[in-house]
Structure formats: structure tokens, C-alpha cells
C-alpha positions, 0 to 999 in steps of 0.5 A: 160580654161579647163584641155586640154588648161592647158596641151597645154599651159604647153607643149608650154611653154616647147617646143614652136616648138612642132607641132600640131600633137605632141600636139594632141598626148599629149592631145588626140586630132586631129591636127585640134582640137589642132589648134582651141584651140591654135588659141582661146588661142592666140585670148584671149591673153593667148598665147602672142607669141613664141620666141627662147631662145638664149645664150646672150654671144654667141651673144657678149652680155657677161655682164648682169645687173639688174638696179633699176630706181628711178623716179623724183617727179611727173613724169608719170611712163607710160611716162618713160616706153615708153622712156625706151622701146626705149633703145634696151639694155633693155631686161626686164622691171618691174614696182615695189614696193619698193625704185625703180620704175622700175627694168630692165635687160640689156645686154651689150657687155662689162663693157664699153657698160654697162656704156654707157647704164647707162649714157643713162638711167641717161639722160632719162627724168624722171629718177632721179637715177639708181642702178646697180647690175652686174650679175656674173653668171647665174644659170638659166633663163626663167625657166618653172615651172608647172602651178598652179592648180588655172589656171584651 
């Protein structure tokens, strides 16, 4: 990966809908050259996808919570991760170090919906305990910072 790839990645992180022509003007390359570079970055697994960022509350998902999940003894965390993937309310899932094994972010329509999600989590094979923190307000999400120099 070179400096041009890094510029392209940063530009796409900021605006995933930028055209190849726009990106080409930014980095001083033709549209086809940009297309080739982006295709190569996608094939290498550097760029893993594109998505729209939406306001969850406008979709009726006004409650956000972070939930720590502790696992039962001798359970395979990969098996639990596969089970968690089936719960569509989970937006993000991280395997973490610390008191909990997983930290997840869930979205629900209301507190009753969150309670139902927590009950489903608690009933998931391998889950021994959950610890929930309700988000009161979001100051920012999906922040796009500058890529560190080491990425070159």
C-alpha cells in the first residue's frame, strides 16, 4: 500500500459515495487507474464494504445499549459468537479482555424491546450473565479520523 492508496482509503472513509472521477482528481490519477486501485484494495480485503450511515431513532430504534456478556465455563466463544450473530438487534460485537467476554451494541425501539433482547441474550446457550448500560445520548458515532502514518 502506498501514499495514493492511503489517500483513496481516507477519502472513501469520509465519503463512500465519491465517484472514481472525484477520487482521481483528489489523487491525480485517471478514473480507470482509481478503479484498478480500489478493486485491488477490495480484493486484498483492505476495503471490506460500503454502507449508509442512518439515524437509528428515525427508524424507530430510539434506545441504544452496550451490553457486556460473560460466558459459562468451558464454552467455546466462537460458538457463542455464531449464536449472537443470529440476534438482529446486535449492531456491533467485540470479543474483549476483562470481566466480560463480549461487548455488544444493541438497538431497540424502546425499553420493553431492550428487555426482550436482554432476555433472549440471557437464554443464549453459553451466556452466563449480562451487564447492560443504556446510552442516554450519542455525542458522535462512526467517527472517521486520520489514518496513522504507519499504514503506509
